[in-house]
N, CA, C, O and CB atoms as a CASP TS submission, in Angstrom:
PFRMAT TS
TARGET T0000
AUTHOR 0000-0000-0000
METHOD Language model
MODEL 1
PARENT N/A
ATOM      1  N   MET     1     -44.435  90.373 -29.299  1.00  0.00           N
ATOM      2  CA  MET     1     -44.124  89.004 -28.926  1.00  0.00           C
ATOM      3  C   MET     1     -44.461  88.796 -27.449  1.00  0.00           C
ATOM      4  O   MET     1     -44.121  89.637 -26.617  1.00  0.00           O
ATOM      5  CB  MET     1     -42.631  88.680 -29.205  1.00  0.00           C
ATOM      6  N   LYS     2     -45.120  87.699 -27.117  1.00  0.00           N
ATOM      7  CA  LYS     2     -45.537  87.415 -25.756  1.00  0.00           C
ATOM      8  C   LYS     2     -44.359  86.909 -24.930  1.00  0.00           C
ATOM      9  O   LYS     2     -43.596  86.053 -25.376  1.00  0.00           O
ATOM     10  CB  LYS     2     -46.675  86.393 -25.748  1.00  0.00           C
ATOM     11  N   GLU     3     -44.222  87.450 -23.719  1.00  0.00           N
ATOM     12  CA  GLU     3     -43.166  87.017 -22.813  1.00  0.00           C
ATOM     13  C   GLU     3     -43.737  85.958 -21.874  1.00  0.00           C
ATOM     14  O   GLU     3     -44.839  86.126 -21.352  1.00  0.00           O
ATOM     15  CB  GLU     3     -42.581  88.222 -22.010  1.00  0.00           C
ATOM     16  N   PHE     4     -43.003  84.877 -21.654  1.00  0.00           N
ATOM     17  CA  PHE     4     -43.445  83.803 -20.785  1.00  0.00           C
ATOM     18  C   PHE     4     -42.684  83.853 -19.474  1.00  0.00           C
ATOM     19  O   PHE     4     -41.468  84.043 -19.455  1.00  0.00           O
ATOM     20  CB  PHE     4     -43.261  82.444 -21.463  1.00  0.00           C
ATOM     21  N   ASN     5     -43.414  83.679 -18.374  1.00  0.00           N
ATOM     22  CA  ASN     5     -42.793  83.572 -17.065  1.00  0.00           C
ATOM     23  C   ASN     5     -42.482  82.113 -16.800  1.00  0.00           C
ATOM     24  O   ASN     5     -43.193  81.225 -17.268  1.00  0.00           O
ATOM     25  CB  ASN     5     -43.705  84.157 -15.957  1.00  0.00           C
ATOM     26  N   THR     6     -41.437  81.870 -16.063  1.00  0.00           N
ATOM     27  CA  THR     6     -41.098  80.501 -15.703  1.00  0.00           C
ATOM     28  C   THR     6     -41.509  80.256 -14.261  1.00  0.00           C
ATOM     29  O   THR     6     -41.584  81.188 -13.460  1.00  0.00           O
ATOM     30  CB  THR     6     -39.584  80.227 -15.902  1.00  0.00           C
ATOM     31  N   LEU     7     -41.770  79.018 -13.940  1.00  0.00           N
ATOM     32  CA  LEU     7     -42.141  78.641 -12.585  1.00  0.00           C
ATOM     33  C   LEU     7     -40.893  78.439 -11.733  1.00  0.00           C
ATOM     34  O   LEU     7     -39.854  77.998 -12.225  1.00  0.00           O
ATOM     35  CB  LEU     7     -42.998  77.367 -12.593  1.00  0.00           C
ATOM     36  N   THR     8     -41.009  78.766 -10.455  1.00  0.00           N
ATOM     37  CA  THR     8     -39.925  78.486  -9.524  1.00  0.00           C
ATOM     38  C   THR     8     -39.905  76.976  -9.258  1.00  0.00           C
ATOM     39  O   THR     8     -40.815  76.254  -9.667  1.00  0.00           O
ATOM     40  CB  THR     8     -40.095  79.301  -8.187  1.00  0.00           C
ATOM     41  N   HIS     9     -38.882  76.522  -8.584  1.00  0.00           N
ATOM     42  CA  HIS     9     -38.776  75.101  -8.244  1.00  0.00           C
ATOM     43  C   HIS     9     -39.986  74.657  -7.419  1.00  0.00           C
ATOM     44  O   HIS     9     -40.575  73.610  -7.688  1.00  0.00           O
ATOM     45  CB  HIS     9     -37.466  74.825  -7.468  1.00  0.00           C
ATOM     46  N   GLY    10     -40.350  75.449  -6.423  1.00  0.00           N
ATOM     47  CA  GLY    10     -41.495  75.115  -5.578  1.00  0.00           C
ATOM     48  C   GLY    10     -42.801  75.095  -6.350  1.00  0.00           C
ATOM     49  O   GLY    10     -43.634  74.211  -6.146  1.00  0.00           O
ATOM     50  N   GLU    11     -42.983  76.064  -7.233  1.00  0.00           N
ATOM     51  CA  GLU    11     -44.186  76.105  -8.064  1.00  0.00           C
ATOM     52  C   GLU    11     -44.253  74.897  -8.991  1.00  0.00           C
ATOM     53  O   GLU    11     -45.325  74.337  -9.220  1.00  0.00           O
ATOM     54  CB  GLU    11     -44.225  77.399  -8.883  1.00  0.00           C
ATOM     55  N   MET    12     -43.113  74.506  -9.513  1.00  0.00           N
ATOM     56  CA  MET    12     -43.073  73.330 -10.395  1.00  0.00           C
ATOM     57  C   MET    12     -43.421  72.067  -9.620  1.00  0.00           C
ATOM     58  O   MET    12     -44.061  71.163 -10.159  1.00  0.00           O
ATOM     59  CB  MET    12     -41.684  73.183 -11.047  1.00  0.00           C
ATOM     60  N   GLN    13     -43.004  71.998  -8.357  1.00  0.00           N
ATOM     61  CA  GLN    13     -43.369  70.837  -7.542  1.00  0.00           C
ATOM     62  C   GLN    13     -44.884  70.763  -7.364  1.00  0.00           C
ATOM     63  O   GLN    13     -45.475  69.687  -7.456  1.00  0.00           O
ATOM     64  CB  GLN    13     -42.672  70.899  -6.167  1.00  0.00           C
ATOM     65  N   ILE    14     -45.500  71.902  -7.110  1.00  0.00           N
ATOM     66  CA  ILE    14     -46.957  71.933  -6.965  1.00  0.00           C
ATOM     67  C   ILE    14     -47.623  71.469  -8.258  1.00  0.00           C
ATOM     68  O   ILE    14     -48.538  70.647  -8.222  1.00  0.00           O
ATOM     69  CB  ILE    14     -47.441  73.356  -6.588  1.00  0.00           C
ATOM     70  N   MET    15     -47.177  71.982  -9.386  1.00  0.00           N
ATOM     71  CA  MET    15     -47.769  71.606 -10.664  1.00  0.00           C
ATOM     72  C   MET    15     -47.567  70.118 -10.950  1.00  0.00           C
ATOM     73  O   MET    15     -48.472  69.464 -11.468  1.00  0.00           O
ATOM     74  CB  MET    15     -47.169  72.445 -11.793  1.00  0.00           C
ATOM     75  N   ASN    16     -46.404  69.580 -10.622  1.00  0.00           N
ATOM     76  CA  ASN    16     -46.161  68.147 -10.838  1.00  0.00           C
ATOM     77  C   ASN    16     -47.098  67.298  -9.995  1.00  0.00           C
ATOM     78  O   ASN    16     -47.577  66.261 -10.453  1.00  0.00           O
ATOM     79  CB  ASN    16     -44.705  67.794 -10.513  1.00  0.00           C
ATOM     80  N   ILE    17     -47.365  67.729  -8.766  1.00  0.00           N
ATOM     81  CA  ILE    17     -48.318  67.007  -7.919  1.00  0.00           C
ATOM     82  C   ILE    17     -49.690  67.010  -8.575  1.00  0.00           C
ATOM     83  O   ILE    17     -50.349  65.972  -8.645  1.00  0.00           O
ATOM     84  CB  ILE    17     -48.392  67.636  -6.505  1.00  0.00           C
ATOM     85  N   LEU    18     -50.123  68.168  -9.055  1.00  0.00           N
ATOM     86  CA  LEU    18     -51.436  68.270  -9.706  1.00  0.00           C
ATOM     87  C   LEU    18     -51.489  67.449 -10.984  1.00  0.00           C
ATOM     88  O   LEU    18     -52.481  66.765 -11.234  1.00  0.00           O
ATOM     89  CB  LEU    18     -51.767  69.731 -10.015  1.00  0.00           C
ATOM     90  N   TRP    19     -50.446  67.503 -11.794  1.00  0.00           N
ATOM     91  CA  TRP    19     -50.418  66.740 -13.042  1.00  0.00           C
ATOM     92  C   TRP    19     -50.409  65.239 -12.763  1.00  0.00           C
ATOM     93  O   TRP    19     -51.088  64.478 -13.452  1.00  0.00           O
ATOM     94  CB  TRP    19     -49.191  67.129 -13.883  1.00  0.00           C
ATOM     95  N   ASP    20     -49.639  64.803 -11.749  1.00  0.00           N
ATOM     96  CA  ASP    20     -49.590  63.383 -11.418  1.00  0.00           C
ATOM     97  C   ASP    20     -50.951  62.874 -10.953  1.00  0.00           C
ATOM     98  O   ASP    20     -51.341  61.753 -11.278  1.00  0.00           O
ATOM     99  CB  ASP    20     -48.539  63.129 -10.341  1.00  0.00           C
ATOM    100  N   LYS    21     -51.661  63.686 -10.204  1.00  0.00           N
ATOM    101  CA  LYS    21     -52.989  63.299  -9.707  1.00  0.00           C
ATOM    102  C   LYS    21     -53.995  63.257 -10.860  1.00  0.00           C
ATOM    103  O   LYS    21     -54.873  62.394 -10.890  1.00  0.00           O
ATOM    104  CB  LYS    21     -53.471  64.286  -8.609  1.00  0.00           C
ATOM    105  N   GLY    22     -53.864  64.181 -11.796  1.00  0.00           N
ATOM    106  CA  GLY    22     -54.737  64.182 -12.966  1.00  0.00           C
ATOM    107  C   GLY    22     -56.108  64.782 -12.734  1.00  0.00           C
ATOM    108  O   GLY    22     -56.956  64.743 -13.625  1.00  0.00           O
ATOM    109  N   CYS    23     -56.341  65.337 -11.556  1.00  0.00           N
ATOM    110  CA  CYS    23     -57.620  65.990 -11.277  1.00  0.00           C
ATOM    111  C   CYS    23     -57.398  67.046 -10.199  1.00  0.00           C
ATOM    112  O   CYS    23     -56.299  67.179  -9.661  1.00  0.00           O
ATOM    113  CB  CYS    23     -58.705  64.952 -10.831  1.00  0.00           C
ATOM    114  N   GLY    24     -58.438  67.781  -9.897  1.00  0.00           N
ATOM    115  CA  GLY    24     -58.325  68.837  -8.905  1.00  0.00           C
ATOM    116  C   GLY    24     -58.013  68.289  -7.517  1.00  0.00           C
ATOM    117  O   GLY    24     -58.367  67.159  -7.182  1.00  0.00           O
ATOM    118  N   MET    25     -57.353  69.105  -6.729  1.00  0.00           N
ATOM    119  CA  MET    25     -56.989  68.731  -5.362  1.00  0.00           C
ATOM    120  C   MET    25     -57.229  69.927  -4.452  1.00  0.00           C
ATOM    121  O   MET    25     -57.159  71.077  -4.885  1.00  0.00           O
ATOM    122  CB  MET    25     -55.502  68.255  -5.277  1.00  0.00           C
ATOM    123  N   THR    26     -57.509  69.641  -3.196  1.00  0.00           N
ATOM    124  CA  THR    26     -57.607  70.717  -2.220  1.00  0.00           C
ATOM    125  C   THR    26     -56.199  71.136  -1.805  1.00  0.00           C
ATOM    126  O   THR    26     -55.222  70.435  -2.065  1.00  0.00           O
ATOM    127  CB  THR    26     -58.446  70.277  -0.982  1.00  0.00           C
ATOM    128  N   THR    27     -56.121  72.277  -1.166  1.00  0.00           N
ATOM    129  CA  THR    27     -54.825  72.756  -0.668  1.00  0.00           C
ATOM    130  C   THR    27     -54.229  71.754   0.306  1.00  0.00           C
ATOM    131  O   THR    27     -53.028  71.487   0.257  1.00  0.00           O
ATOM    132  CB  THR    27     -54.974  74.132   0.013  1.00  0.00           C
ATOM    133  N   HIS    28     -55.049  71.192   1.191  1.00  0.00           N
ATOM    134  CA  HIS    28     -54.552  70.204   2.156  1.00  0.00           C
ATOM    135  C   HIS    28     -54.045  68.937   1.459  1.00  0.00           C
ATOM    136  O   HIS    28     -53.050  68.354   1.890  1.00  0.00           O
ATOM    137  CB  HIS    28     -55.656  69.842   3.156  1.00  0.00           C
ATOM    138  N   GLU    29     -54.712  68.510   0.402  1.00  0.00           N
ATOM    139  CA  GLU    29     -54.257  67.331  -0.345  1.00  0.00           C
ATOM    140  C   GLU    29     -52.911  67.596  -1.013  1.00  0.00           C
ATOM    141  O   GLU    29     -52.051  66.716  -1.045  1.00  0.00           O
ATOM    142  CB  GLU    29     -55.301  66.926  -1.404  1.00  0.00           C
ATOM    143  N   ILE    30     -52.726  68.793  -1.541  1.00  0.00           N
ATOM    144  CA  ILE    30     -51.443  69.146  -2.157  1.00  0.00           C
ATOM    145  C   ILE    30     -50.347  69.125  -1.105  1.00  0.00           C
ATOM    146  O   ILE    30     -49.270  68.575  -1.339  1.00  0.00           O
ATOM    147  CB  ILE    30     -51.515  70.537  -2.834  1.00  0.00           C
ATOM    148  N   ILE    31     -50.612  69.717   0.048  1.00  0.00           N
ATOM    149  CA  ILE    31     -49.620  69.741   1.125  1.00  0.00           C
ATOM    150  C   ILE    31     -49.257  68.324   1.539  1.00  0.00           C
ATOM    151  O   ILE    31     -48.078  68.026   1.734  1.00  0.00           O
ATOM    152  CB  ILE    31     -50.149  70.532   2.337  1.00  0.00           C
ATOM    153  N   ASP    32     -50.241  67.445   1.679  1.00  0.00           N
ATOM    154  CA  ASP    32     -49.977  66.052   2.067  1.00  0.00           C
ATOM    155  C   ASP    32     -49.131  65.323   1.029  1.00  0.00           C
ATOM    156  O   ASP    32     -48.333  64.456   1.386  1.00  0.00           O
ATOM    157  CB  ASP    32     -51.290  65.304   2.274  1.00  0.00           C
ATOM    158  N   ALA    33     -49.292  65.661  -0.246  1.00  0.00           N
ATOM    159  CA  ALA    33     -48.537  65.009  -1.326  1.00  0.00           C
ATOM    160  C   ALA    33     -47.163  65.628  -1.520  1.00  0.00           C
ATOM    161  O   ALA    33     -46.309  65.041  -2.186  1.00  0.00           O
ATOM    162  CB  ALA    33     -49.316  65.083  -2.629  1.00  0.00           C
ATOM    163  N   TYR    34     -46.939  66.798  -0.952  1.00  0.00           N
ATOM    164  CA  TYR    34     -45.687  67.537  -1.132  1.00  0.00           C
ATOM    165  C   TYR    34     -44.586  66.885  -0.294  1.00  0.00           C
ATOM    166  O   TYR    34     -44.839  66.479   0.840  1.00  0.00           O
ATOM    167  CB  TYR    34     -45.864  69.037  -0.738  1.00  0.00           C
ATOM    168  N   PRO    35     -43.376  66.778  -0.830  1.00  0.00           N
ATOM    169  CA  PRO    35     -42.289  66.174  -0.045  1.00  0.00           C
ATOM    170  C   PRO    35     -41.928  67.041   1.167  1.00  0.00           C
ATOM    171  O   PRO    35     -42.177  68.247   1.179  1.00  0.00           O
ATOM    172  CB  PRO    35     -41.043  65.965  -0.930  1.00  0.00           C
ATOM    173  N   GLU    36     -41.347  66.416   2.168  1.00  0.00           N
ATOM    174  CA  GLU    36     -40.888  67.148   3.358  1.00  0.00           C
ATOM    175  C   GLU    36     -39.760  68.086   2.981  1.00  0.00           C
ATOM    176  O   GLU    36     -38.955  67.741   2.116  1.00  0.00           O
ATOM    177  CB  GLU    36     -40.425  66.173   4.467  1.00  0.00           C
ATOM    178  N   PRO    37     -39.668  69.232   3.576  1.00  0.00           N
ATOM    179  CA  PRO    37     -40.613  69.810   4.527  1.00  0.00           C
ATOM    180  C   PRO    37     -41.819  70.373   3.788  1.00  0.00           C
ATOM    181  O   PRO    37     -41.688  71.002   2.738  1.00  0.00           O
ATOM    182  CB  PRO    37     -39.937  70.910   5.371  1.00  0.00           C
ATOM    183  N   HIS    38     -42.993  70.135   4.356  1.00  0.00           N
ATOM    184  CA  HIS    38     -44.229  70.620   3.743  1.00  0.00           C
ATOM    185  C   HIS    38     -44.279  72.146   3.787  1.00  0.00           C
ATOM    186  O   HIS    38     -43.906  72.749   4.792  1.00  0.00           O
ATOM    187  CB  HIS    38     -45.461  70.021   4.456  1.00  0.00           C
ATOM    188  N   PRO    39     -44.735  72.768   2.710  1.00  0.00           N
ATOM    189  CA  PRO    39     -44.889  74.224   2.719  1.00  0.00           C
ATOM    190  C   PRO    39     -46.087  74.631   3.575  1.00  0.00           C
ATOM    191  O   PRO    39     -46.945  73.808   3.895  1.00  0.00           O
ATOM    192  CB  PRO    39     -45.053  74.761   1.280  1.00  0.00           C
ATOM    193  N   ALA    40     -46.132  75.892   3.935  1.00  0.00           N
ATOM    194  CA  ALA    40     -47.254  76.416   4.708  1.00  0.00           C
ATOM    195  C   ALA    40     -48.521  76.401   3.859  1.00  0.00           C
ATOM    196  O   ALA    40     -48.462  76.511   2.634  1.00  0.00           O
ATOM    197  CB  ALA    40     -46.955  77.847   5.210  1.00  0.00           C
ATOM    198  N   TYR    41     -49.669  76.264   4.527  1.00  0.00           N
ATOM    199  CA  TYR    41     -50.958  76.297   3.852  1.00  0.00           C
ATOM    200  C   TYR    41     -51.083  77.562   3.010  1.00  0.00           C
ATOM    201  O   TYR    41     -51.529  77.507   1.864  1.00  0.00           O
ATOM    202  CB  TYR    41     -52.103  76.215   4.872  1.00  0.00           C
ATOM    203  N   SER    42     -50.690  78.700   3.578  1.00  0.00           N
ATOM    204  CA  SER    42     -50.840  79.981   2.874  1.00  0.00           C
ATOM    205  C   SER    42     -49.980  80.045   1.620  1.00  0.00           C
ATOM    206  O   SER    42     -50.351  80.713   0.654  1.00  0.00           O
ATOM    207  CB  SER    42     -50.481  81.136   3.799  1.00  0.00           C
ATOM    208  N   THR    43     -48.856  79.373   1.616  1.00  0.00           N
ATOM    209  CA  THR    43     -47.982  79.345   0.436  1.00  0.00           C
ATOM    210  C   THR    43     -48.687  78.661  -0.728  1.00  0.00           C
ATOM    211  O   THR    43     -48.704  79.183  -1.843  1.00  0.00           O
ATOM    212  CB  THR    43     -46.653  78.620   0.755  1.00  0.00           C
ATOM    213  N   ILE    44     -49.269  77.497  -0.469  1.00  0.00           N
ATOM    214  CA  ILE    44     -49.966  76.754  -1.509  1.00  0.00           C
ATOM    215  C   ILE    44     -51.224  77.517  -1.944  1.00  0.00           C
ATOM    216  O   ILE    44     -51.503  77.626  -3.138  1.00  0.00           O
ATOM    217  CB  ILE    44     -50.332  75.334  -1.011  1.00  0.00           C
ATOM    218  N   ALA    45     -51.973  78.036  -0.986  1.00  0.00           N
ATOM    219  CA  ALA    45     -53.206  78.763  -1.295  1.00  0.00           C
ATOM    220  C   ALA    45     -52.928  79.975  -2.152  1.00  0.00           C
ATOM    221  O   ALA    45     -53.683  80.252  -3.085  1.00  0.00           O
ATOM    222  CB  ALA    45     -53.912  79.185  -0.019  1.00  0.00           C
ATOM    223  N   THR    46     -51.865  80.709  -1.863  1.00  0.00           N
ATOM    224  CA  THR    46     -51.503  81.889  -2.650  1.00  0.00           C
ATOM    225  C   THR    46     -51.132  81.489  -4.067  1.00  0.00           C
ATOM    226  O   THR    46     -51.548  82.143  -5.023  1.00  0.00           O
ATOM    227  CB  THR    46     -50.341  82.647  -1.990  1.00  0.00           C
ATOM    228  N   PHE    47     -50.354  80.422  -4.216  1.00  0.00           N
ATOM    229  CA  PHE    47     -49.978  79.961  -5.555  1.00  0.00           C
ATOM    230  C   PHE    47     -51.223  79.596  -6.355  1.00  0.00           C
ATOM    231  O   PHE    47     -51.359  79.988  -7.514  1.00  0.00           O
ATOM    232  CB  PHE    47     -49.022  78.750  -5.468  1.00  0.00           C
ATOM    233  N   MET    48     -52.136  78.840  -5.733  1.00  0.00           N
ATOM    234  CA  MET    48     -53.344  78.405  -6.440  1.00  0.00           C
ATOM    235  C   MET    48     -54.218  79.611  -6.814  1.00  0.00           C
ATOM    236  O   MET    48     -54.830  79.622  -7.882  1.00  0.00           O
ATOM    237  CB  MET    48     -54.149  77.408  -5.569  1.00  0.00           C
ATOM    238  N   LYS    49     -54.276  80.591  -5.968  1.00  0.00           N
ATOM    239  CA  LYS    49     -55.075  81.787  -6.239  1.00  0.00           C
ATOM    240  C   LYS    49     -54.495  82.579  -7.416  1.00  0.00           C
ATOM    241  O   LYS    49     -55.237  83.110  -8.242  1.00  0.00           O
ATOM    242  CB  LYS    49     -55.148  82.678  -4.983  1.00  0.00           C
ATOM    243  N   ASN    50     -53.177  82.651  -7.482  1.00  0.00           N
ATOM    244  CA  ASN    50     -52.510  83.467  -8.494  1.00  0.00           C
ATOM    245  C   ASN    50     -52.314  82.755  -9.821  1.00  0.00           C
ATOM    246  O   ASN    50     -52.005  83.404 -10.820  1.00  0.00           O
ATOM    247  CB  ASN    50     -51.187  83.916  -7.981  1.00  0.00           C
ATOM    248  N   HIS    51     -52.483  81.445  -9.859  1.00  0.00           N
ATOM    249  CA  HIS    51     -52.249  80.720 -11.103  1.00  0.00           C
ATOM    250  C   HIS    51     -53.492  79.980 -11.476  1.00  0.00           C
ATOM    251  O   HIS    51     -53.520  79.296 -12.500  1.00  0.00           O
ATOM    252  CB  HIS    51     -51.065  79.757 -10.983  1.00  0.00           C
TER
END
């Protein structure tokens, strides 16, 4: 049986931004759309690289 990982709150926020936009976004665009306080560039880049 396949085990599913769940997203953290922050990861879910990133995914919601991407889903709301409906198309690809750059890391800077995601950061600009993210609510305050904005996460670090490296945080978003790492998430996008790993998922």
